[in-house]
N, C-alpha and C positions, 0 to 999 in steps of 0.2 A: 294633808294626805295628798290633795289634788295637786299642791305644788311639787312636791316630791315625786309623783307618778309622771308629771311632764318633764322631768331633768334628763332621763336618759336618751331621748332622742336628741336633745342639744348636744350631749357630749360624745354620742356616735357618728354624728355628722362628720366632724373633722377626720375621723379614722377612715370612713369610706372615701373620703375625698383624697386621703394620703394613698389608699391602697389603689385607687383609680390612677392617680399619678405614677405609682410604681409599675401599675401594668402597662401603662402606656409608655413609661421609660424602657422596660423590659421589652416591650413590642418593638420600640425603635431600636433597641440594641440587637434583637433577633434580625431585623430587616436589614441593619447595617452589616451585621455578620454575614448574612445571606448575600448580600450584595458585594461584599468583600469576596466571598468564596466564588460567587459567579464571576467577578472581575479577575480573580486569580485563575480561574478555569479558562476565562477568555484570552488573557494576556500571557500567562505563564504555564499553567499546568499541561497544555496542549504540546508544549515544548518538549516534554519527557515523558518517557513511560519507565516504570520502576516494577520491580519484583524482588520479595525476599526468598523465592525458591531458587537459589543460587548456591553452588557449592565449588569449592576450589578443587582443581583437577590437575594432573600431570602426566606425560608420557613416561610412566615408570620403566625403568631399565632393569631386565631379568638377567641376574649374573648365573651363567650355566657353564660347566666345563664342555670343552670341545674333545677332550679324551677321557677315557676312563681311567680310574686309577685310586689308590687309599689316600685318604687325607692325611698330610703329614704335619700341617700347621694351619691354624685359623687365626688371622691377626686383626680381625674387626669384631666389633659388637653391634647390636641393636641401637639406633640413635646417634651412632657415632658419625661425624662428619669426614667425608673422603673427598680428595682430588681425583681428577681423571689421571690413570695410570698408576694410583697407589696400589700396592699388593694386598689382596684380599686373603686369598687361600693359596697353599702350597701343596701339591700332590707328591707323592713319593715318586722320584724319577729314576730309580734303579734299573727298572725295566726299559725305559726309554732310552737311557744312555747304552744300555746292551743292545738295542735295536738300531741305534745311531751308529755304534762301533760295526756291527754286522753290515749295515748299508754302506758305510765308507770301505770296507772290505771288498764287497760286491764291486763297488765302482772300481777299486784298484784293479780287481781281477779282469773286468770288462775293458779297462784300458791296457791291460797286459794282453789280453787275448787279440784286440786290434792290432796292436804292434807285433804280435806273434803272426797273425795272419797276413799283414803286410809284407813281413819279411819272407814268409814262406812263398807268396806270391812271387816276389823278385827272385826267390832261389828257384823256383819252378821255371821260370822265364828263362834264367841264366842256364838252367839245365837243358832246357829245349833248345837254345842257342848252340849249347855244346854238342848236341846231336847232329848238328849239321857238319861238323868236322869228321865225325864218325861215319856218317853217311857217305861224305866223299871219298873217304879212306876204303870203306866197303864198295863203292862203285870202282875205284882204281885196282881193287883186288879182283872184283868181277873181270875187268878188262885183261888184267894179267892172266887170270884163269882161262878166259877165253883165248887169249893169245897162246897159251900154253897147249890148250885143246887144239888149235889148228895146227901148231907145229907138230903134235903128237899124231895128228890124223895125216899130216904129209909124210911123216917119218913111216907111220904104218903101211900107207898106200905105197911109197917107194919100195919098202922091202918085200912087200907082198907080191909087187910086179917082179922084182929081181928074184924072189924066191922060186919062180916059175921057171927062170933059166938055169937055176942052181947057183947063181952068184952068192945067194944070201943063204945062211943056214937056217935051219927051222929054229934054232934056240934065238937067234936074233929077232927072227919074225915074232916069237913069243914074247920076248921083252918088248918090242914096239907095240904089240898088242896090249900088254899090261900098261905101258906108259899112257897109251890112248884111254884106257879105262881109268886111270887115277887123273889125267886131266879133266876127264868128262865129270867125275866125282867132285873135283876140286871146283870146277865152274859152278856146279849145283850147289856146293856147300857156300862158296862166295855169294851165290845170288840168294840163298836162304838167310844167310847172315845180313845182307842189305835189306831184305824184306823185314826182318826182325827189327833192326835198327831204325828203319822208318816207321814201323808200327810204334815203338818206344817213343820216338819224337812225336808222333800224333798223340798218344797218350799224354805225354808230358805237355803238350800244347794244350789239351783239353783240360787237364787238372790245373794248369797255370791260368786259363780263362776263367774256369769256375772260381778259383781262388780269388783272382783280380776282381771278379764281380761283385765279391763281398766288400772291397774297399774302394772300387772306383768311383770317383766323384765325391768322395768324402774324405775328411780328415778325423783325427782321434776325437776332437771336440765334437763334430757332428755325426758321429756313428750312432746309428740307432740303439745298439746295445749300451754304448757309455751314456747315452742320453736317457735311456730308461734308468740305468743304474744311478746316474745323477740325481734323477726326479725322485727314486726312492730315497735317496741319501737327504735331499732336501725335505722331503716329507718326514723323515724320521727326525731331523733336525728342527723342523716345526714341531712336531709333537712333543719333544723336549722342552721346548720355549712355552708351549701351552700348558705345561705342567705346573707354570706360575700363572695365577688367575688374577687379572688386575682390573681396576674399576673402569668401565667403559665410559663412564661420565662423572663428573662431580656432583655430589649430593650427600643425601642422608641415609645409612643403611637402615633396612626395614625387612622384617620377615625372615630373619637369619635362620636357616634350618640345615645346619651342616656343623658336625663335631669331629674332633681329632680321631683317626682312626677308621672313619668310616669309609666304606668302599662305595664311592660314587661312579655313575654312569654318566656317558657323553649325553648332554641335553637336559640333565637332571637340574632343576632350579636349587640353587644354594641359598639365595638372598635376592632382595630387590635393593635398588638405589632410587631414591625419589630425588629428581634433581630440582632443588628448592630455587634455583634462580631461572628456571624456564616454567613457571607456573601459569595456569590459565584458569578463567572461571567459566562453567557451563551454568548459564542463567536460564531458567525455563519459564518463558512468556506466555501468557495466554494468546491463543490465535488473534484475537481481536486487538491486541496491542502491537502487532508485528506489521501494520499497514505501511509505515515508513521507516522501519528498521532495515538496515542494510549495512553491508561491510564498510568499514572505515569511519563510522560515527563513534564520537567520544563517549566515553562511559566514565561514570564515578562510582566507586564501590566502596562500602563500609563494612568492616568485618566485625563478628560478634567479639573477636579475640581482643581487640583494641577499641573497640566502641566508635563513636562518632569523632572523637579526637583526631583520628588518623583517616584520611580519605585517600583511597587508591585511585590511580587513574588508568585507562586502558582504552582499547579501541575494539570494536566488533570485528572479529576475524572472519565470521560467517554464520549461516544459519544451518541447522541440522537438516539432514535429508529425509526426516521423519519425525513424528511425535514419539513419546515414550510409549502410548498404547500400540504403534504400529510395530514396534521393534519389541514389544515384551514377549516373555516366554510363551504365554497363553494370550494370543491377542483377543480384543473384545468382537464378539459376534453381534454385529448391529443388526443383521438380517433375522430379526426375531420379533414376535408379536409384542413383547414386553419391553420394546426398546425406549430407552430415556436418553435425551441427548444431553452429553457431558461436555462442558468446554475443554478442550485440548490444549496442551501446552507443547511448545515447540522449543528444543533447546538452542540457545545463541552462544556461540564460543567467543569469549572475550578474552583479548592477550593482555597481560598486566605489564606494567613498567619494571624492568630488571633493577633499576636503581632504587625504586621505592621498596621492591622486594628485599633488597640487600639491607636497607634501612629498617624494615620492619617485615621480618620473615613470616611466612606463612606456611601451613601444612596442608596436605592433601585432605580433603574431605570437610573442612571449615566452612560454616555457614556464612554466606555473603548477601548483602543488599545491594543490587544493581540498578542504577538509573540511567537510562540512555538519552542523550540529547539528540531528538529528531528534529529540532528546529532547522537544521541545515547551516546555522551560522558558523 
């Protein structure tokens, strides 16, 4: 019995020694791992900063009509790939065609009015010049009438003198007196006609000057009325062209919200186009990680869509102007008694390589893991 009681201590001694060796080995392994981690931190980890709070973004193009009208045809669907300039929507252009025809008619009328005004001005100038001959004729008639009056006055005076001696009868004196009155009337009439012709010439000159002022220094192409009518014609033509809505950029159709027969107003959003070849990533880094982050640094990114087998490369484009909390709809009120410090994050814009995007397309909103190389190498 005594020999059996002394056996367990002898058998447990090797187990304790084995456990002790395992603990020592485990401790050594932990020390080695800690040393490796420390070495990694000292040698490599300081060279990069990383975050998984990153998402794909893009400057999405909003497709909106510039003119109002009913939708005649919709040629695209959501998720469809389009090129820049592809036709997306056609509006009914009947009213636009009528407006263009009316504008072209107004332009033709404006050009005709200018030519008519120019011709009228030239006609008035010719009429004014023609009045010079009438004036000279009227002045000659005044001189003739004046001469006739002088002759009638001399004849009357002579006969009146002779009538006192009885050499001239009373009838002859009466005839001479009547001739004098007729000559006086003729002179008054000639002078009135001359004044009237001069007034007519003055009126024609004023009318010609007023008409020529409308066309002086301009030609048909530079006339204000013609320019205004041509601008209205060009505007109507542009409105007609805008009845066909084209893709402003290449990309993928998203958020299509338009149907055939729908009356759309100018500026209403019909759909969006995501330019898949010009995507970027907004990575939200903690404020303590941004000490050495600056524009131009290289970045490696991994998408949850493709996993670690596909690594995207990009460059830091810039840092945001404020944190997400600063631009929140309801900003944080830190000036309170129960304030608790929260580590803030600042968005960093990262531009992606277009060739890599073409080989491995991404979509807006996808999650990314971004690692920025801040070593400066």
